[in-house]
MIKEFI-227405 format. One line per field, with one value per residue (C-alpha): residue in one letter; x, y, z. Coordinates in Angstrom, 1 decimal. Layout:
<rs>
aa	(A,...)
east	(X,...)
north	(Y,...)
up	(Z,...)
</rs>
This chain:
<rs>
aa	(M,T,L,A,E,P,E,A,K,A,A,P,K,S,A,Q,A,A,E,H,F,D,V,L,I,V,G,A,G,I,S,G,V,G,G,A,Y,H,M,T,Q,Q,R,P,Q,D,S,F,V,V,L,E,A,K,E,S,F,G,G,T,W,I,T,H,K,Y,P,G,I,R,S,D,S,D,L,Y,T,F,G,Y,R,F,K,P,W,T,G,T,P,I,A,T,A,E,E,I,L,T,Y,M,G,E,V,I,E,E,N,D,L,A,R,H,I,R,Y,G,H,E,I,V,S,A,S,W,S,S,A,D,K,L,W,T,L,Q,V,L,R,K,S,D,N,A,Q,L,T,F,T,T,G,F,L,W,M,C,Q,G,Y,Y,R,H,G,Q,G,Y,T,P,D,W,P,G,M,S,D,F,T,G,R,I,V,H,P,Q,T,W,P,E,D,L,D,Y,K,G,K,R,V,I,V,I,G,S,G,A,T,A,A,T,L,A,P,N,I,A,G,D,T,E,H,V,T,L,L,Q,R,S,P,T,Y,F,I,P,G,R,N,A,N,D,L,A,D,T,L,R,D,L,E,I,D,E,A,W,I,H,E,I,V,R,R,R,I,L,K,D,Q,D,A,F,T,Q,R,C,L,D,E,P,E,T,V,T,Q,E,L,V,G,A,A,K,L,I,L,G,P,D,Y,D,V,A,K,H,F,T,P,S,Y,R,P,W,R,Q,R,I,A,F,I,P,D,G,D,L,F,M,G,I,R,S,G,K,V,S,V,E,T,D,E,I,E,R,F,T,A,G,G,I,L,L,K,S,G,K,E,L,E,A,D,I,I,V,T,A,T,G,F,D,L,A,V,L,G,D,I,D,F,T,I,D,G,A,P,L,D,F,S,K,S,V,T,Y,R,G,M,M,F,T,G,V,P,N,M,V,W,V,F,G,Y,F,R,A,S,W,T,L,R,A,D,L,V,A,D,F,V,A,R,L,R,D,H,M,E,K,V,G,A,R,Q,V,E,V,A,L,R,P,E,D,E,G,M,E,L,G,P,W,I,D,P,E,N,F,N,P,G,Y,L,M,R,G,M,H,L,L,P,Q,R,G,S,K,P,E,W,Q,H,T,Q,D,Y,W,S,E,R,K,E,I,P,Q,I,D,L,S,G,A,E,F,R,Y,S)
east	(42.5,44.8,45.8,43.5,40.4,38.5,38.4,35.1,33.1,33.0,29.7,28.0,28.8,26.2,23.4,23.7,21.0,18.6,19.2,16.0,15.3,12.1,12.9,15.2,16.3,17.5,20.3,22.7,22.3,20.8,17.4,18.8,21.2,18.3,16.0,18.6,18.8,15.0,14.8,17.2,15.2,11.6,11.6,14.5,12.6,12.9,15.9,17.0,19.7,20.7,21.9,24.0,25.4,28.3,31.3,30.4,27.6,26.6,24.6,24.5,27.5,29.9,28.4,29.2,32.8,32.9,34.7,32.7,30.0,27.8,24.3,21.7,19.6,20.6,21.9,19.7,16.8,18.7,20.4,18.5,16.2,18.0,21.6,22.5,24.2,27.0,28.6,27.7,24.2,25.4,27.8,30.4,30.0,32.9,31.2,28.0,29.8,31.5,28.2,26.6,29.7,29.2,25.5,26.7,29.4,27.5,24.6,26.5,24.8,27.8,26.9,23.6,25.0,26.2,28.2,28.8,25.4,23.5,19.8,19.0,15.4,12.6,9.6,6.6,4.7,1.3,1.2,4.4,3.9,7.6,9.8,12.6,15.6,18.3,21.5,24.9,27.8,30.4,33.4,33.3,30.5,28.4,24.6,22.9,19.2,17.6,14.0,12.1,8.7,9.0,10.8,11.9,13.0,15.6,17.5,16.5,15.1,18.0,20.5,23.8,25.9,25.1,23.6,21.3,23.0,20.9,22.0,23.0,24.0,27.8,28.9,31.3,32.9,34.1,37.8,37.9,36.5,32.8,32.1,29.0,29.4,27.9,30.8,33.5,36.9,39.7,42.2,40.4,42.8,40.9,43.8,44.2,41.4,38.3,35.3,31.6,29.2,25.8,23.0,21.2,20.6,22.4,25.1,26.0,25.8,28.1,30.6,31.2,32.6,34.5,36.6,36.8,39.9,41.9,40.5,41.2,37.5,34.1,31.0,27.7,25.4,21.8,18.7,16.6,17.2,16.8,16.0,18.8,18.9,22.3,23.2,25.8,26.7,25.8,22.8,22.6,20.2,22.4,25.5,23.6,22.4,26.0,27.3,24.8,26.2,22.9,23.1,23.6,20.5,18.4,20.1,19.5,15.8,15.2,17.0,15.4,11.9,12.8,14.0,11.0,8.6,10.4,10.4,6.7,6.0,8.3,6.6,3.2,4.3,5.5,1.9,0.1,2.4,4.7,5.4,6.7,8.9,10.3,11.2,13.0,15.0,15.9,16.7,19.2,21.0,21.0,22.4,25.5,25.9,25.4,22.9,24.6,24.4,21.5,19.7,16.5,18.0,20.1,18.5,14.7,12.9,9.6,7.9,6.8,9.2,9.2,7.9,11.4,13.8,15.5,19.2,20.9,24.3,26.4,28.1,26.7,29.7,28.2,27.3,30.7,32.4,30.5,31.3,35.0,34.9,36.1,32.6,30.2,26.6,25.1,21.3,20.7,19.9,22.4,22.4,25.2,28.6,31.6,35.2,36.1,33.1,29.4,27.4,24.4,21.1,21.8,24.8,27.4,30.1,31.5,35.1,36.0,38.6,36.2,32.4,30.6,27.0,25.4,22.0,20.5,19.6,18.5,15.4,15.4,12.2,12.7,16.4,16.1,15.3,13.2,10.0,7.4,4.2,3.0,4.9,3.6,6.0,5.2,4.1,4.8,3.2,-0.2,-0.3,-1.7,0.4,-0.7,0.9,4.0,4.9,2.9,1.4,-1.7,-1.0,2.4,2.3,4.7,6.7,7.3,9.4,11.1,10.6,11.5,10.6,11.6,10.7,12.1,14.9,14.7,15.5,12.5,10.3,12.8,12.3,8.5,8.4,10.5,8.0,5.2,7.0,7.5,3.8,2.7,4.9,3.5,-0.1,0.6,1.9,-1.1,-3.7,-1.6,-1.1,1.8,0.7,-0.5,-1.3,-3.2,-6.2,-8.7,-11.8,-15.4,-15.6,-12.6,-14.4,-14.2,-11.6,-9.7,-6.1,-3.1,0.7,2.8,3.0,1.2,3.5,1.8,3.0,6.6,8.2,12.0,13.4,14.3,10.7,9.1,11.3,10.5,6.9,5.5,7.5,6.1,2.8,-0.3,-1.8,-5.4,-7.3,-7.6,-4.7,-4.4,-3.6,-0.8,2.6,1.6,5.2,3.8,6.0,4.1,0.9,2.4,4.3,0.9,-1.0,1.3,1.6,-2.2,-2.9,-5.6,-3.9,-7.3,-8.7,-10.4,-7.5,-5.3,-5.9,-4.3,-4.0)
north	(-13.8,-16.3,-16.1,-18.9,-17.0,-14.8,-11.2,-10.1,-7.6,-4.2,-3.2,-0.2,3.0,4.8,6.5,10.2,12.9,12.3,14.3,15.3,15.8,16.5,13.7,10.7,8.9,5.3,4.3,6.2,4.0,5.2,5.9,7.6,9.9,10.8,11.4,13.8,15.8,16.1,17.2,20.1,21.1,20.5,20.8,23.1,24.1,20.6,19.4,15.9,13.3,10.2,7.3,4.7,1.5,1.2,3.5,5.1,5.8,3.5,0.6,-2.2,-0.7,-1.0,-4.2,-6.2,-6.4,-9.4,-9.0,-7.2,-5.8,-3.6,-2.3,-4.4,-1.3,1.5,4.6,7.0,5.7,4.2,7.6,10.4,12.6,15.7,14.6,13.8,10.6,11.0,7.5,4.2,2.9,-0.1,1.2,-0.4,-0.1,2.3,4.6,4.6,5.4,8.3,9.6,9.3,11.0,13.9,14.3,14.4,16.9,19.2,19.5,19.7,16.5,15.1,17.2,15.4,11.9,9.9,6.8,3.8,4.3,1.1,1.4,-1.2,-0.3,2.1,2.8,5.0,6.9,8.2,10.3,12.1,11.7,10.7,7.9,7.1,5.2,3.4,3.6,2.0,4.3,1.8,4.0,4.1,1.6,4.4,3.9,7.0,8.0,9.9,11.2,12.2,13.1,11.2,8.0,7.6,4.0,3.9,0.8,-1.5,-5.0,-7.4,-8.3,-6.8,-8.9,-12.2,-13.6,-16.5,-19.9,-23.1,-25.9,-28.6,-32.1,-32.6,-29.0,-29.8,-32.6,-30.1,-29.6,-26.4,-23.0,-22.0,-18.2,-16.0,-13.0,-10.7,-11.4,-11.9,-12.5,-10.1,-12.9,-15.3,-16.4,-18.0,-17.7,-21.1,-22.6,-24.5,-22.5,-23.4,-20.5,-21.7,-19.4,-18.0,-14.4,-11.1,-11.8,-15.2,-13.8,-10.9,-12.9,-15.8,-13.9,-11.5,-14.1,-16.6,-15.1,-15.8,-19.2,-22.6,-22.8,-21.5,-23.7,-21.8,-24.3,-23.4,-25.3,-23.6,-21.1,-17.3,-14.7,-12.3,-9.3,-9.0,-5.7,-2.9,-1.0,2.3,4.4,5.6,8.4,9.8,9.6,11.4,14.2,14.6,14.8,17.6,19.3,19.2,20.1,17.1,17.9,17.7,14.5,12.9,13.8,12.9,9.5,8.7,9.3,7.2,4.3,4.4,4.4,1.5,-0.4,0.2,-1.2,-4.2,-5.0,-4.8,-7.1,-9.6,-9.8,-9.6,-11.8,-13.7,-16.4,-13.9,-12.1,-15.5,-16.3,-13.0,-13.3,-16.9,-16.0,-13.3,-15.9,-18.3,-15.7,-15.3,-18.9,-20.4,-23.0,-26.0,-24.7,-26.1,-22.9,-24.7,-26.4,-23.6,-20.3,-21.1,-20.6,-22.3,-19.1,-16.1,-13.1,-10.6,-13.0,-12.6,-9.8,-9.8,-8.8,-6.9,-8.3,-5.6,-6.6,-10.1,-10.9,-14.0,-15.5,-14.5,-16.3,-19.4,-19.2,-18.9,-22.1,-20.4,-20.7,-23.6,-24.0,-27.0,-27.0,-29.6,-30.0,-30.6,-34.1,-33.3,-31.7,-34.0,-33.6,-32.6,-30.7,-31.2,-34.4,-33.6,-35.4,-36.6,-38.5,-36.1,-34.8,-31.3,-30.8,-27.5,-25.8,-23.0,-22.9,-19.6,-19.6,-16.7,-17.8,-14.6,-12.3,-12.9,-10.7,-8.3,-6.5,-2.9,-3.4,-6.0,-3.1,-4.0,-2.0,-1.3,0.8,2.2,-0.5,-3.4,-5.3,-4.6,-7.6,-6.1,-9.1,-8.2,-4.7,-3.8,-1.7,1.6,1.8,0.0,3.1,3.3,0.6,0.3,0.6,2.2,6.0,8.6,6.2,5.8,3.0,3.2,-0.1,0.4,-1.3,-4.8,-4.2,-0.7,1.1,1.3,5.0,6.0,5.1,6.6,10.0,9.5,8.6,11.6,13.9,12.1,12.6,16.3,16.7,14.7,16.8,20.0,18.7,17.8,21.3,22.8,20.9,21.2,17.4,15.8,12.2,10.5,6.9,5.0,2.9,0.8,2.8,1.7,0.8,-1.5,-3.7,-7.3,-6.5,-9.7,-9.6,-11.4,-11.6,-8.5,-9.3,-11.8,-14.7,-15.1,-11.6,-11.6,-14.4,-14.2,-16.6,-14.0,-12.7,-16.2,-17.2,-14.1,-13.3,-14.3,-11.4,-8.7,-6.7,-7.9,-6.3,-5.6,-6.2,-2.4,-0.5,1.8,-1.1,-2.7,-2.1,-2.3,-2.3,-0.1,3.1,4.2,4.5,5.6,8.5,10.1,8.6,9.2,13.0,13.1,11.3,13.1,13.6,14.5,11.1,8.8,6.4,9.1,9.7,12.8,13.9)
up	(-11.7,-13.4,-17.0,-17.9,-16.6,-19.0,-18.2,-16.8,-18.8,-17.1,-15.6,-17.1,-15.4,-13.4,-15.3,-16.1,-16.3,-19.2,-22.4,-24.3,-28.0,-29.9,-32.3,-32.0,-35.1,-34.7,-37.0,-39.3,-42.4,-45.7,-44.0,-40.9,-42.7,-45.1,-42.1,-40.5,-43.8,-44.0,-40.4,-41.1,-44.1,-43.1,-39.3,-38.4,-35.2,-33.8,-31.9,-32.9,-32.5,-34.5,-32.4,-34.2,-32.6,-35.0,-35.0,-38.4,-40.7,-43.5,-42.1,-44.6,-46.5,-43.5,-42.2,-45.3,-46.3,-48.6,-52.0,-54.6,-52.3,-54.4,-54.7,-56.5,-57.1,-59.4,-57.6,-59.5,-57.4,-54.4,-54.0,-52.4,-54.4,-53.1,-53.9,-57.6,-58.3,-60.9,-61.0,-62.7,-61.9,-59.9,-57.2,-54.9,-51.1,-51.0,-53.6,-51.6,-48.4,-50.1,-51.3,-47.9,-46.4,-48.8,-47.7,-44.0,-44.7,-47.1,-44.7,-41.4,-40.1,-38.2,-35.1,-34.8,-35.0,-31.9,-32.9,-30.7,-28.9,-28.6,-27.6,-25.0,-24.2,-25.1,-22.9,-23.7,-21.0,-22.0,-18.8,-19.8,-23.5,-23.8,-24.9,-22.5,-24.0,-22.1,-24.2,-23.8,-24.9,-26.0,-25.8,-22.0,-21.2,-19.8,-19.3,-20.8,-20.7,-23.6,-23.7,-26.9,-28.0,-31.3,-32.3,-35.9,-36.5,-39.3,-38.1,-41.1,-40.7,-40.2,-37.4,-38.4,-36.0,-37.6,-40.8,-41.2,-41.7,-41.6,-39.3,-41.8,-40.6,-40.4,-40.3,-37.5,-39.6,-42.3,-41.9,-43.9,-43.0,-43.0,-43.3,-43.8,-46.1,-43.5,-41.1,-43.7,-42.0,-42.8,-42.7,-45.1,-47.8,-50.7,-53.2,-55.0,-52.9,-53.8,-52.7,-52.4,-52.2,-51.0,-52.1,-55.1,-54.3,-55.0,-52.5,-54.0,-57.5,-56.5,-54.5,-56.9,-59.9,-57.7,-56.1,-59.0,-60.5,-57.3,-56.4,-57.9,-58.6,-57.3,-57.1,-56.7,-54.9,-55.0,-53.9,-56.6,-59.4,-59.2,-61.9,-62.8,-65.2,-66.9,-68.5,-69.0,-65.8,-67.6,-68.4,-72.0,-71.1,-68.4,-70.7,-73.5,-71.1,-69.8,-73.4,-73.9,-70.7,-68.9,-65.2,-62.9,-60.8,-64.0,-65.1,-61.7,-61.8,-65.5,-65.3,-62.0,-63.5,-66.6,-64.5,-62.2,-65.2,-66.7,-63.4,-63.0,-66.5,-65.9,-62.5,-64.2,-67.0,-64.4,-63.1,-66.5,-68.7,-66.4,-69.0,-71.5,-68.9,-67.8,-71.4,-71.7,-68.5,-69.2,-72.8,-71.6,-69.5,-72.5,-74.8,-72.6,-71.4,-74.9,-76.3,-74.7,-71.1,-69.0,-68.4,-67.7,-64.7,-63.2,-64.2,-64.7,-61.4,-60.6,-59.5,-61.5,-61.8,-58.9,-56.2,-55.0,-55.6,-59.1,-58.9,-61.7,-62.5,-64.1,-67.4,-66.8,-64.5,-63.0,-66.4,-67.8,-64.8,-65.6,-69.3,-68.5,-66.5,-63.2,-61.8,-62.0,-60.7,-58.9,-58.4,-55.7,-52.0,-49.2,-47.7,-45.2,-44.8,-45.0,-43.9,-47.4,-48.6,-49.1,-50.0,-52.2,-52.1,-55.7,-54.3,-55.8,-53.4,-53.9,-52.6,-50.9,-48.7,-47.9,-47.7,-47.8,-46.6,-48.6,-47.1,-46.2,-43.3,-39.8,-39.4,-36.5,-35.5,-34.2,-33.8,-31.0,-28.6,-25.6,-26.1,-23.4,-23.7,-20.4,-18.5,-20.7,-23.0,-26.7,-28.7,-32.1,-33.9,-32.3,-33.8,-37.2,-39.6,-41.0,-44.5,-43.2,-41.2,-38.0,-35.8,-33.7,-30.0,-30.6,-30.1,-31.6,-33.6,-37.4,-38.9,-42.3,-44.1,-47.7,-51.0,-52.2,-55.9,-56.0,-54.2,-50.4,-50.3,-52.4,-49.4,-46.9,-48.6,-48.7,-45.0,-44.1,-45.8,-43.8,-40.5,-41.2,-42.1,-39.1,-36.8,-38.4,-37.9,-34.2,-33.7,-35.4,-33.3,-30.1,-29.7,-28.0,-28.7,-31.9,-32.6,-35.2,-34.5,-36.5,-37.4,-36.9,-40.6,-40.1,-37.6,-38.7,-41.4,-42.3,-41.0,-42.4,-42.3,-42.9,-46.6,-48.8,-49.5,-52.9,-53.7,-52.3,-50.3,-49.7,-47.1,-44.5,-44.5,-44.4,-41.4,-39.4,-40.6,-37.2,-35.6,-37.8,-37.5,-39.2,-42.3,-43.1,-46.3,-46.9,-48.5,-45.5,-43.3,-45.3,-46.8,-50.4,-51.8,-54.6,-54.9,-58.0,-56.0,-52.7,-54.2,-54.7,-51.8,-48.9,-49.5,-49.7,-46.4,-44.4,-41.1,-39.6,-40.6,-38.1,-38.1,-36.3,-32.6,-31.1,-27.5)
</rs>
């Protein structure tokens, strides 16, 4: 091989004997670590393993390394119900990773987690009542085989290796650097540079004010406005309870319930009186930005509140950055990239040294794993979801898909309880296989996309909706996105119901 020739990728080493576990958890992010905890507490008799493709736990919080990366949900509800959160409501990635690390250490979970294990394929055999997984161990390129009676998918919903960037005309003409926040380069020097951040969601709103102090200027370029909620990064109730020296476990539960009750009321108001809520949200922006700022153009969306996620901006940092002059907003569409920046459809040209495409996720269904059921490839989009957790035609598998309008982890905890109860029930009835199926009374039920676009329609879901399972018109056959109902409904699911088939 000459120096000019690329080095060939080493072939996987020969397969080793299969390793079996009662339950196999996919992913060591917020859901997978929580799932591991619940296994130790609720199903200690089960053997289990967590397979994680990355070299550490954390999922989202180690994938994203852009400046200022933080939660856009409060940690009293994004944190686990079993582990009190003691910091500020909106937390940095580093703080969240520390919290997750404590959960792993305090509960001796590390021995259950295998890092650098990438699942290539998963095949179900009804004859054996087993999942067989082919797994690549990255440290030595070995091909491993795992078998399990139950697959618990905690891998999330987007592709970690790349974010979504539209293919705009002229991108190759730009002489500066184009980066996506999801793959933020360690060597990116933005000091004294002109930066355009394309996007209007939580990532763009976080990134722009966090780099503004070091840049010459940051322009936030959005196609359309988004709602934001500015406020202090503090919780007065939590502070009061701490001042009264209340136990942290009590504080966590009390504050958690207060936030959830307030969120429920706010969500209902968004449906019942959207115009009033819009005025309140826009008014909050106007209060910080001042009467002369064009809030109507830049921060008044055309849709009702909560049809897309509303990000909390701690201490109003985005609005403060705009008010200082270090950040400006352009609401327009892109005509094309140019050598020196971006030409807008209005005819205005924005100059830049760096362009950041904070344009969202690239949806990945079931972790891009090659699934087969009894030798036939799984077409996930042809299945029907049972409460966003199980799927017709897919035995012995549960997927954690969290909430959009509330914290993801709230549902991760609920699903964990469901998995434990389902495992208990299978043991009780002597079943090794369970799957969901439409009941006779569901015949002719109208089917639709995974989620109603009129209810919630972020770009990453709209782009990938055709990949996701269908939903039915009855509550059991959809992911309702309603924590306030599900916190009562999921624990009361009748596991002997006609929708469950055991064998």
